MARKE-336795 format. One record per residue (C-alpha): x negated, z, y negated. Coordinates in steps of 0.25 Angstrom, whole numbers, plus 5000, padded with zeros to 4 digits. Example, Ala and Ser with C-alpha at 12.3 -4.5 7.8 and 13.67 -1.06 7.14 Angstrom:
% MARKE-336795
495150315018494550295004
% end
This chain:
% MARKE-336795
491050794816491150874828492450874838492850994847493850974858493251064869494251184863495151174851494851044843493951064833493350964822491951004816491050944805489751004799490651084789491451154798492751124807493751014803495051074803496150974809497651004804498850954813499050954827499050794827497750784822497050884832497750814843497350684838495850714837495950774850496450644856495450574850494350664854494750664869494450534870493250514860492650384856493850314864495150254859496250334859497650254860498750284851499550314862498650434867498550484853500050494851500250554865499050664862499750694849501250704853501250714868502550654872503250654859502750564848503450534837503850394833502750384823501750444831500750324829500850344816500650484814499550474824498750374814499050464803498450574811497250494812497150464799497250614795496250654806495150544800495450594787495150754791493950714799493350634788493350504796493750414785493050284789493750304803492350324811492850444818494150404823494450254824495550164826495350084838496550004845497350084851497050194845495850284840494450324843493750444838492150414838491450554842490050564845489750634859489050754852490350774842491450804852491350924861491950864872490950754873489850844872490450924884490650804893489150764890488650904892489350914906488850764909487250824904487450944913487850844925486550764923485750884923486350934936486250814942484750814939484550954945484351024930485651114931485151214921485251094911486551074918487151194917486751214901487251074898488551114904488651244898488451194885489451084886490351204890490151264877490951154871492151224875492751314865494151324873495251224882494951084876495851044863496451184865497751184856498151054855499251044865499750904868499950874883498950744881497850834874498150964883497750844894496550794890496150944888496350984900495350874905494250934897494651064902494451024915492950974912492651104906493151164919492351064926491051084918491151224920491151224936489851134934489151244925489551354935489051254947487751234939487551374934487751444947486651344954485751394943485951534948486851584936487951624947488051754941488251714927489351604930490251694939491151764928491151624921491751564933492751674937493351664922493551504927494051534939495051634934495551534923495451414933496051474946496251344953494951274950494151274963492751234958492751364948493151444961491951374969490951404956491251544955491051564972489751504971489451594959489951724966489251684979487951644972488151804966488251874979489651884978490251814990491351904990491851864976491651714979492551724992493551794984493551674973493851574984495051664990495651684976495551514975496151494988497251594986497651534973497551394978498451414988499451484981499551404969499251254976499451284990498051224994496551284996495251274990494551144990493451105000492351144991492751274988493051295002491651255006491151354997491951475002491551435016489951435010490151575004490651635017489751595024488651635014488051495011487751514996487851394988486351364984485851364971485051234965483551264962483151174953481851214955481751184969481651034965480250964964479750904952480350754950481150774962482450684962483750754958484750784966485650654969486850644962487950574968488250454958489550454959489850584955490550604940491450724934493050694936494250774935495050804947495850664948497450674946497750524946499350534948500250464940501350514932502350574940503950534935504650634928505950624935505450604951506750624960506950654974506050614986505950774991505850725004504650635002503950734993504250835004503650745014502450735005502250875002502250895017500950825019500150885009498750915014498751055020497351135019496451105032497150975034496450875045496650735036497050675023498550665022499150535018500650515015501050365014502350335006502850205006504350135001504750014995504349974980504950054969505550164978504550284972503350294981502350304968503250384961503550484974501950494976501450524962502650634960502350694973500850694971501050764956501750874964500650904975499350844967499050994965498851024978497650924978496550984969495550884970496450774965497550674965497050504966498250404964498150254964498950134964498550044976499349934970499949884984501049814979501049774965500249664956498949624959498049654969498249794977497249904971496049884980495350014989494149994979494950014966495750124971494450204976493750174963494950244956494750364965493450384966493250384950494350484951493450564959492350564951491650434955491050364943491650214942490250164942489950234956491050194963490350134977490549994981491349944992492750014997492050095009491150164999492250184989493250245001492150325006491750394993493150414991493350495004492150565002492550614988494050654993493450735005493650875002494650854991496050874991496650754984497950684983497850524983498950444981498850284984500150234978500650084981499750054993500049915001499349945014498650065022497349985019497449995005497550145008496550185018495250175009495850265000496050385010495250515010494550545022494450705022495750805023496450865010496850735003498150675004498450535001500050484997500050324999501150254993501550104997502750015000501949975014502250075025500750115026500950125042499450105043499150225036500250295044499650255057498150275054497950375043499150455047499850455034501250505032502150405029503450435019504250325015504950325003506450275002507350254989507850364983509050434990510450424983510150584978508750554973509250414966510450484959509350604954508450484950509350424940510150544935508650604932508450474924509850444917510250594916511350664922512350654911512250504913512250504928513450584928514350494918513950374927513850414941514350294948513350194939512350304943512750284958512750124956511350134949510750214962511350104971510849974964509350044962509350054977509050214974507550134971506750224962506150134953507550054951508350184948507250234938507250114931508750084931509050234927507950234917508550124910509950184909509250314904508550234894509750174888510850264885511850154882511650084895512450164906512050174920513350084924512749964913511349974923512149974936512849854932511649764929510949824941512249764949512449644941511049594937510549464944509049454946507849444955507949604955509449614961509249674974509449824969510949834973510449814987509249894987508549794997507249764989506749864979505949754970507249684968507949804964507149844953507249704946508549724939508149874934506849814930507549704922508349784914507249874910506449754905507749694897507649824889506149794885505849724871505449584871503949634869504149734880504849634891503649524888502549634891503349684903503249544908501849524904501449664912502049594924500849474924499649574923498849564936498349704937498849834941499049904928498749844913498249894900498749894887497849784882498049704893499549704894499349674877498649554882499749514892500749534881499949464870500249584862499249694854498949804863499549894853500949834854500849804869500449974871501849994866502649894874501949944887502450094883503750024882503749974896503150104902504350184895505350084902504650104915504249954916502650004918502050124919500750184913499650184922498550244912498250244898498750124892498850054906500050014912500649984926501849914932502649974945502649854955504149804953503949804939502749744937503349624948504649624938503749604927503049474933504349434937504949434922503549364917503949264927505349244923505349264908503849214903503349074905502249034914501349004901501749154895501349224908499949134910499749164893499949314897498949314908498049254900498149344891497949464900496849404907496149364894496149514890495549554903494449444903493949484889494249634890493349624904492249554898492149644886492149754895491249684904490149654893490249814888489849844903488749744905488249714890487049644896487649554905487949404903489349344907489749214910491049224904490649284889491849254880493249274888494349244878494749354869496149414872497049434859496849594860495349614865495249744872493949804866493049874876492149964868490850004877490450014891491150144895492450064890492249944899492050034911493250094908494049974905493449894918493750024926495350024921495549874922494649844936495949814944496549734934495349654930495249614945496749584946496649504934495549414939496349394952497449364944496749254936496049184949497449184956498149114943497049024942496649084928495249074930494649094917495149244918494649254932493149204929493149294917493549404924492649374934491449384924491949534918492249604932490649654933491149804931491649794947490249784950489949914942491249984948490749934961491949844963491049744971492249704979493149674968491949594961491849514975493549494975493649464961492349354960492949294973494349274965493549234954492749134961494149044964494249044947492849004946492848884954494248844950493648844936492548744938491548824931490248824940489648964933491049034934490949014948489549054950489749174941490749214951489849194962488849284956489849394953490349384968489049374974488549494966489549594972489349524986487849544986488149694981488849704994487949655002488949535005488349405012489249315004488449354990487249264992488049134994488849174980487449214973486949084976488149004974488249074960486749044957486748884960488048884952487448944940486148864943487048744942487748774929486448834922487148964920485849054919486649184921487349174934486049104938485249234934486249324940486549254953485149244956484949384954485949424963485549324973484049374972484449514975485249474987484149404994483149524990484049604997484049495009482449495008482549355005481549394994480949254991482349204988482749324980481349304971481749164968483149204963482549324954481249234949482549144945483149254938481949294931481649144925483149134922483349264914482349284904483049284890484349274897485349384894484949504889483749504898484449584909484249474919482649454916482649614920483549584932482549494938481449554935481849684942482349604954481049534956480349674955481349714966480949584974479549604972479549754977480249704990479149604991477949724989477549664976477649794969476949764957477649654954478849734956478449834946478249734936479549654937480249794937479649834925479949714917481449734923481549874918481049844905482149734903483149824907482849934899482749844886484049794888484649934892485049894907484850034911485249994926484349884927483249974923483450064934483449954943482049904937481550044937481750044952481149904956479949964947479850084957479949994968478749924963477950044961478350094974477749974982476550004974476450154978476650214966477850304968477650394957478050284948479150234957479750364956479750374940480450234940481450274950481750404942481950314929482850224938483750334943483950404929484450254925485350244937485950364936486550324921487050204927488550174926488550104939487750034951486950164955486650094969485750004960485250094949485150234956485150214970484050114971483150194963483350324971482950244983481950184976481450334972481750384986480650284992479650334983479850484984479850454999478350404998477950514990478350605000479550674993480450635004481650745001481750664986481750544992482950575002483750624990483450494983483950404995485150494998485650474983485350324984486150324998487350394990487450294980487350164989488450234996489350264985489150104981489450044995487949994997487850055011486649965015485850035004486450185007485950155022484650125018484450255010484950325022483850265030482850315020483350445021483450445037481950395037481350475026480450555035479650405038478550345028478950245021478450115025479050025013480050005003481350045006482349935009483349985000482450014988482549864985483949864978483949744969484049754954485849734953485949794940485949644936487449584936487949684927
% end
């Protein structure tokens, strides 16, 4: 059975087309096919089918529609549409859904292009584009489906641009001109299509027509958006004016066997980021501040990044104003809008610079596994990607100038809007930021806000009570919104009733009438909202105040509340409707700062210490168990010290490696916060379990976080009195320290090794000795390193999956290559590669092949070395992460052999790509070694290159 969504929704079998009567069934099938082979929650299906107006019986009707759809599709065994918590999954092969075939075709074309085969790239992408029959999901019509369809239509346009680029480079510029002209007519503001048309016209010798295309684009952008063309189009325009026609690629010019043009390892296709959260419907006032921000918008030809610092007290509306204004003007920033909550004031630890840069880099197209190690490398890559772009960056809730500075772009064209309770004087003084201070609403603005919430009729009926409400709320926007919202929600509760409660209620949040403390001013209002909750809603609200992280998923909230996820999901929606929590992403929620403080206060006042401890136990059990489940999916061949953490009442299923990666990415900040929370509260068992499951930080380049969490976990390990746990934590920290070349790595690893030997823990002995041997080898302490590698070789046969034996053989091979024992290097490397291949460890096999290549280099057989390097590079390019080990190193080894054979230009290309990878990963010493080889490439080689001796580091994970 074939499914088609790239056009009108269609289903085909070998007997012909299957008709689907009823819009509801069509929308249901479309919603499932938009997320093939993934569970689509009931809530999303309801939204897709009915938009914002579902009937009370929506879920029942949905289940009936699923049954009818199964019957229509002949899915009697429910093998096609499966019921899985919390919704349904459609299981469809890649060849049976046109959108999957389209994505695969585009990916295939990119691979061909990266390898220099433009003719095949163009053929593959044209075949993929041929799957389109019209606009995606044409005619189905709900807002949710329209948004999803728009994303697919955007991918089609991106593919059309790529196709035009490659055909132009192949010399088909005459053929693509008419196609591009039609696309430009349909998309008059899309700069990429204009650039393609200009290039094709220029290659056709129609220089004047190419310049006219630029003139029309510039005029259209100025008239409709008030901006000029982007940097890339301007540069192309200047090239055409100077008569510098873009050269077309000539594949025949590359000699047989040459290394393909280097490809940046971090580049992936991504849409223009638009990360702003939803703006509120009834935004009121702030006209002066909006005007001030409008006046700061960067102009064409500006010489610096424009920075605006918006400060004011908590609850005064800084975030609301920033998001509202950003939505108004983001169309002036065609290259994207980035947004983050720095959590400078709130629960847990503030957002780290690395955490924010990780998110921004991924939004700008960097694969998560390719984010470089080190804050400096991340910040530098962010500035590089931001250069030449016109982006709006909103940094919300900062606590200091130091937290903001690494997140600032370096080139003009961008605008940064920062909100904080701090005045951020440092940014004003050193970065020339424009400071705007936000105070409470004016009386007129406060009145407008209240009237907008409760309605003009009620406001006119109780004018004095409305005036008192504004006074007692001190014109603080958060207090006004919650108090007036309660009046609007309950018709039998008058404004005067609420004013009476404001004036007379005695509690810790009782300073509202004086307006001196915004936190105190909000307490009464929050209490009244809380009192309207059912017992189940109230209990969940209090439990959420105990959560250690910045946001929470529905399954984690269910663990806190000791309730099933399905029931918890409905309670969370009720709290969100009451404005006591807010959605942060699908099935995830967060608190406003004051609301979290209030929830935590209520938990302390209304729940016993045992109840609070029990709730924390439950959520930490959920995090540790799920983290270990995901860790096993991510590293299926690895041994762990903690093998069977306690199972929660409602375990969270992690289906495969991609699912594990996505879960770790979403929960990264929560897992780190949970570990610190457990250590601070002497809940050491959970801290030790989490340390053992945070290996994903290594794949994500989070070496500093790995060091930080292991350092915290060391306190728990020593308090536990369990020697093997102390050894395990020291191993985790030592591994990260060694990767970053810290001097403290050796003591940690040596201590881990000694402790593991004392208690007879083979696994930790092997891992610690391996890491220690690598460290000593990098320090050219070869005899000591060989001792440790030899011990690993003795301990590893028959242990684990055979991976450790492969690691030992690979490291011994490297050491023999260092010592000039090249035949032995080849022998040990070959054994390592065979073992790696046998267990399906592609990353390790790449390292082993590189070790073999070094041995053949030493023997003098560079042709054989090159064959092994190319096999290693092919494996490395398909690797999920650790490209410094699986790709940069074999490139460096390959460069050495190419250079020995006199193929200097190819060698330099390999060194350049290796240097770029090392720089991206924050390994400056290795990058410097590559640049040294490039500078001295005219000199003959006298021995092995020092950077070619990278250890086999594909071992711990």
